[in-house]
C-alpha angles and dihedrals in degrees: 000000000000118000120226137190120199124210114197096030094166094054127113095251098040096091090061089056092047089050091048091051091051095044092052087055094248135131129255098207101174141008132197135193135143086230120067100208092115103123088132086079089072092066095044111027112359093167093064121114115236134198135182094197118070092213092059091044091052093045091052090050090054090051090052089052092065091074121054091215094055102033114121118252101181139022116206114207118208099151126125114298096253091057097051096093094050094045094046090050091049092050093049091049089051086064096256136123111240132224111196135187122237132310094043092197132334101247141038089238091062089049087057089050091052090049088054092051089049089057092045094051103030089231130121137235120215126192125212102238093164100171089067086070097048110113095220090054092046090050091051092048091052092048092050092048093051096048123099109211138137099209127068126253116257105231131179123195121196125171122170117171111176116228128186129229090279090072095069091047092053129074088266091068093052110085090204088064105029096030091229138297096288090057098038099049101015109049097088091048090053088049089052092052091052090046091056106030106031135236122000115251103172133023120183128170116214102173139003134177137148092277108031146020138188136188149131131270126186121198133182090269106020147047110215129189107189138194127188127181145162091195115109089207088071094061113114114257090246092067104028110122091011105070136006097220134057118188121176137164117176124189117196090339097311120111118233109216112212103143093107121077098029095124093059098051096088091057090050089048090053092048090053093046093049089049091055096256101104126136113252140187098298091048089056096046098087096055092042090054089048096053092040090057091047092049093052097041128103114229117251137183114276122250119234113294095010102090122101111234091240091058090079089069092060106043 
């Protein structure tokens, strides 16, 4: 049985990691979060130790290390985005491999720093890039790879996930901590586009605010206008009042349905990591470079054929 620690145990995504640890027949030995709203642990791993001070968490981890049966093997990081680098580094220096939520870090330079700490410690960092395990995405990737065509696919990405007023009061609404909406809710979609359509050739930002962003990406095999939002007012009329989230990817006019199966992808990610097939630092580099460029870019008017249809509502 593999022993896990979890940093950020009170976070939104933490239960999926707890569930993945349990469903891979492993042991959540210890959890940490500055917040103590972690009652979910009772239904998944009630025997786990839990701390609200990092010093006590780290000391307990060192005590566990004295016995080969209890020593930690992995640290799962589910903390706010701006803490990922520090918590990954701490996990590596504790002698553990680390599994971290997206985005791994905000910049390519911090990826290089993590690679250095990997070499110093002999441990590994793995990123949860869960869409790479979704069957609909895998089927599309295979179809694109098998096609023989000279022109690029016309792709449209739209993701609207309604968030209440709490969002802007939380760390997620602070761009210094979340790195902005395109990074926070878009990074795994940008990874998916690279995974399917190849290297990025063009990256243009058309609009950015605290709650939404839009732009254009061009890959080896696809042209992609994109739109991301946490504003319920952006939901299409067909779903307003019926559902809080709208997720759509169309390829050459055909919608790719991948809403189903999302809740199981963390378990699959853990299975792949534990089997030695996890996605590491270099796998994450492309999407980190993409969101870093978007974050630093100035918005500009779209060229013909590059604007997302929802952009007309904003400019």
